[in-house]
C-alpha positions as CSV (number, residue, x, y, z in Angstrom):
1,M,14.6,-3.5,-25.4
2,R,11.4,-6.1,-23.9
3,R,9.6,-5.6,-21.2
4,P,10.4,-8.2,-18.4
5,G,7.3,-10.5,-18.1
6,P,4.8,-11.4,-15.5
7,A,7.3,-14.0,-14.0
8,A,10.8,-12.2,-13.8
9,I,8.3,-9.2,-12.0
10,G,7.2,-11.8,-9.5
11,L,10.7,-12.9,-8.7
12,V,12.3,-9.4,-9.1
13,L,9.5,-8.7,-6.2
14,A,10.4,-11.8,-4.3
15,V,13.9,-10.7,-3.4
16,L,12.9,-7.4,-3.3
17,V,10.3,-8.4,-0.3
18,L,12.7,-10.7,1.1
19,V,15.9,-8.6,0.9
20,L,13.5,-5.5,3.0
21,D,12.5,-7.5,5.2
22,Q,15.5,-8.6,6.2
23,A,17.3,-5.7,6.6
24,S,14.6,-3.9,8.3
25,K,14.3,-6.5,10.9
26,M,18.2,-6.3,11.2
27,A,18.1,-2.3,12.4
28,I,14.9,-2.6,14.1
29,Y,17.2,-5.2,16.3
30,R,21.0,-4.3,15.7
31,V,20.2,0.0,16.1
32,V,16.6,1.1,17.1
33,M,15.5,-2.3,19.5
34,D,19.3,-1.8,21.7
35,P,17.3,-1.6,24.3
36,P,14.3,-3.6,23.6
37,R,11.6,-0.7,24.3
38,V,8.5,0.8,22.9
39,I,8.9,3.8,20.3
40,E,5.9,5.9,19.8
41,V,5.9,7.2,16.2
42,T,2.5,8.7,16.1
43,G,-0.9,8.7,17.8
44,F,-1.6,5.3,16.0
45,L,1.5,3.7,15.2
46,N,4.9,2.2,17.8
47,L,8.0,0.0,17.0
48,V,8.5,-2.3,19.1
49,L,9.7,-6.1,19.1
50,V,7.9,-9.3,19.7
51,W,8.9,-12.4,18.8
52,N,6.2,-14.7,17.7
53,P,7.1,-18.1,17.8
54,G,3.3,-19.2,15.9
55,I,1.7,-18.5,13.1
56,S,0.0,-15.7,12.2
57,F,-1.4,-13.2,15.1
58,G,0.5,-15.3,17.4
59,L,-2.1,-18.9,16.9
60,L,-0.5,-21.4,18.1
61,G,2.7,-19.7,19.6
62,E,3.8,-22.6,21.8
63,G,7.4,-21.8,20.1
64,S,8.0,-25.9,20.3
65,A,11.1,-27.1,18.3
66,V,9.7,-29.3,16.1
67,Q,6.4,-26.6,15.9
68,T,9.8,-24.0,14.2
69,W,10.8,-27.0,11.3
70,V,6.9,-27.8,10.7
71,L,6.3,-23.7,10.2
72,A,9.8,-22.8,8.7
73,A,9.0,-25.9,6.3
74,F,5.0,-24.7,5.4
75,G,6.6,-21.4,4.3
76,T,9.6,-23.2,2.6
77,I,7.2,-25.0,0.8
78,V,4.6,-22.9,-0.1
79,A,6.9,-19.8,-1.0
80,G,8.5,-22.7,-3.3
81,G,5.1,-23.7,-5.1
82,V,4.4,-19.7,-5.8
83,I,7.8,-19.4,-7.8
84,A,7.4,-22.3,-9.3
85,W,3.7,-21.3,-10.0
86,L,5.3,-18.2,-11.4
87,V,8.2,-19.8,-12.9
88,L,6.0,-22.3,-14.9
89,G,2.6,-20.9,-15.2
90,G,2.4,-17.6,-16.6
91,P,0.3,-15.9,-15.0
92,A,-0.8,-12.6,-15.8
93,R,0.8,-9.6,-14.2
94,L,-1.5,-8.6,-10.8
95,T,-1.3,-12.5,-10.5
96,A,2.4,-12.7,-10.6
97,V,3.4,-9.4,-8.7
98,G,0.5,-11.3,-5.7
99,A,2.1,-14.3,-6.1
100,G,6.2,-12.6,-5.9
101,L,4.9,-10.5,-2.4
102,V,3.3,-13.4,-1.1
103,A,6.7,-16.0,-1.7
104,G,9.0,-12.5,-0.9
105,G,7.2,-12.4,2.7
106,A,6.8,-16.3,2.7
107,L,10.4,-16.3,2.6
108,G,11.2,-13.9,5.0
109,N,9.6,-15.3,7.5
110,V,11.2,-18.6,7.2
111,I,14.4,-17.2,7.6
112,D,13.7,-15.9,10.8
113,R,12.5,-18.9,12.0
114,L,15.4,-21.2,11.1
115,R,17.3,-18.3,12.7
116,F,15.3,-16.9,16.2
117,G,12.9,-19.9,16.7
118,A,10.2,-17.2,15.6
119,V,9.3,-14.3,13.7
120,M,10.7,-10.8,15.2
121,D,7.6,-8.3,14.8
122,F,8.0,-5.0,15.5
123,V,4.9,-2.8,13.5
124,D,2.2,-1.4,16.3
125,V,-1.2,-0.4,14.5
126,H,-3.2,0.7,17.4
127,A,-6.1,3.0,18.0
128,Y,-8.9,3.8,20.8
129,G,-6.7,1.2,23.1
130,W,-7.5,-1.4,20.8
131,H,-4.0,-2.9,19.1
132,W,-3.8,-5.0,15.8
133,P,-1.1,-7.5,16.3
134,A,2.3,-6.4,15.7
135,F,3.2,-7.2,12.1
136,N,6.4,-6.7,9.5
137,V,7.6,-6.0,6.1
138,A,7.2,-10.3,5.4
139,D,3.8,-9.8,6.6
140,A,2.5,-6.8,4.6
141,A,3.7,-8.5,2.4
142,I,1.7,-11.0,2.5
143,T,-1.5,-9.7,3.1
144,V,-0.9,-7.4,0.4
145,G,-0.3,-10.0,-2.5
146,V,-2.6,-12.1,-1.0
147,I,-5.3,-9.9,-1.8
148,G,-4.0,-8.9,-5.2
149,L,-4.2,-12.7,-5.9
150,L,-7.6,-12.3,-4.5
151,L,-8.5,-9.1,-6.6
152,D,-6.8,-10.5,-9.6
153,S,-9.4,-14.3,-9.0
154,L,-12.2,-12.2,-9.1
155,L,-11.4,-9.6,-12.0
156,Q,-11.1,-12.8,-14.4
157,E,-14.7,-14.6,-12.9
158,R,-15.8,-11.2,-13.5
159,A,-14.7,-10.8,-17.4
160,A,-15.5,-15.0,-17.6
161,R,-19.1,-14.4,-17.1
162,R,-19.2,-11.2,-19.6
163,T,-18.1,-13.4,-22.3
């Protein structure tokens, strides 16, 4: 049996992230946060229900209808470009993993924007009175995916300098 190539791995990861993101949001919205409240999980982690109409970390958080559609279109274009790169570009395995995480996360947040007009965030990490902006599975996947892409780029650059 043939091992799946990097593009297949990236596409499967994108679908997996999308499904996990939407399933976790549905569970938080319909079960855990009914009614909305703060649930302390540990001394540094809470579950909350936050609607983010803006971009990362709540920037541009006005939440107008035009902004919602612009951000949804942008997320769709990013995800489509990353998926096209995966399928047509034949990236290395680490690059494909990072790209799959970014694509799945972007699509998860696009679905929220189209359904609710904002992205649902529910993970609140905090320490010593300081709170990281609330996030979700899609946000975590995008962050890890970008880190993977940067790491792969640095490793490729380093390898190229050695030859």
